[in-house]
N, C-alpha and C positions, 0 to 999 in steps of 0.2 A: 930437381925436375922441372919445378915450375918457370924457368928459363927456358927450358927446353919446349914448353906448352907456347908458352909466349910470343918465343920466335917462329914454332911452327903456326902458330895463328896470323902472323901479322902479313904473311903473303897471301891469306887465303881466301877464295871469294864467297861473296857472298850465302851460296849455298853450303858450302865446306864451315862454313861456320853455323850454321842452321845442324849441319850435323854433325857439328861437336856438341853445339846444346844440347842434341839426343843424348848425346852419350853424357853428359851429366845429369840429365835426368835418370837416365838407367843407373849410372855408378851410384848415385843420391837414392835409388828406387834399393837395390840388391842389399845396401847399407842398410835401410830399414827394414829389410827382411831379417838381415843379420842383428838387427837391435829386437825386432819379436825374439826370437831365437832365443838373444840372450835376458829379455824380459826389461830390457831398458827403456822404459817411458821417456826420457828423457831425448838419447840419442835414437831412437826413432822418431820425435818428433821434430828434433836440429834437422835429419835427413830429409822430412818429408816437404818442413818448411822448405831447407834449398829445390829442391823440383818443381814445387809448385811456386817459384820466385821465378825459373826460368819459364815456366809454363806461360806466366801471366805475364814475361819479356818477348815470349814468342805471338801468343795472341796479342800482345798491345801493337809490336812490329807489321802486323798484317795491315797490307793497304788492300783494302776492300775497294777503292775506287779502278785498282788499275787489274788486281786478280779475278772480280769477279767470282763466280761457281767454287772455282777451287777455293781458292781465297775463304768465302764461306763454311766451305765444307772442311776446311784446318780448325777455322775460328770452333765449328760445333766439335771437332774433336778434341780442341783442348778442352773446352766445356766440360765433355764427358769423362775426360782421363782426370779433368780436373776432379770431380764431385766422386771417380773411382778412387782416386788416392784418399780422398778426404776419409771415404765410406773404409777403408782398408787400416788409414790409421786409427780412426775411431774406434774399432773393432779388434785391433790388435791383426787383426789378419794375414797372416803370411803367405796364405790361399789366394785372395785378392790383391794383394802386392804381387805377386807373380801375374796374377791373370794383365795387371793393367803393364808389369813390364812386357808381355806377348804386344800386349798392344801396341806400344809405344816405340818395342823394336818394328812393329810391321811398317811403321810412318818412318821410322829412319832407316829403314833400308830401301826405302823408295827413295828419301833425302840422295842418299848415297850413289841410286842407281841417275838421279839426273845429275849429281856432282860428276860423275863419273861420262854422263854423255851431254855434256851443256848443248848441244847444237840443237840437239833434237828439243829443246827446249829454251830456247831465248827471252822467253818473254816470263820464267819462274822467277830473277834476280830481281826484277822489278816490281813484282807483289810483293817483298820484302823491303820495309823503309829502312835507311841506314840507319845502324848505329848510329846513337847520340855521341855527341865529342865528348871526351871524358868518361864513358863507359866503364868501367874495369869489370872485365868478364875474368877477374884473378878470383870475386868474390866467387862464383860455381863451381873453381877448383876443389878439388879433397886433396 
């Protein structure tokens, strides 16, 4: 499946790549919930780390000079969701993970809407800086 994912993402727009990263966050948070259910602390921490790595990447790629208030709002969201996920992991709280999942899902759905109607938001891709050469998105695939 990795080859299919790589092929699919090759032609993706900047917004579609953001949606794919949000999908990764959600996948890792659900896996963290499963680890909580199993009482597997190591797996929980590994899945949380992977989700947090994506959040850090998304926040670092924001272009505040271009995005203005929407970019600042996203930055604030990333900081908030980062803290929520840390709290969920520290307390091994499935309920807190599910709340974080709901928040991420809401923002992911908004990005998906932007991806479906790019003409309505032509400046959104400019708010996101281009990925670095050699960035390996496979590190976030499960």
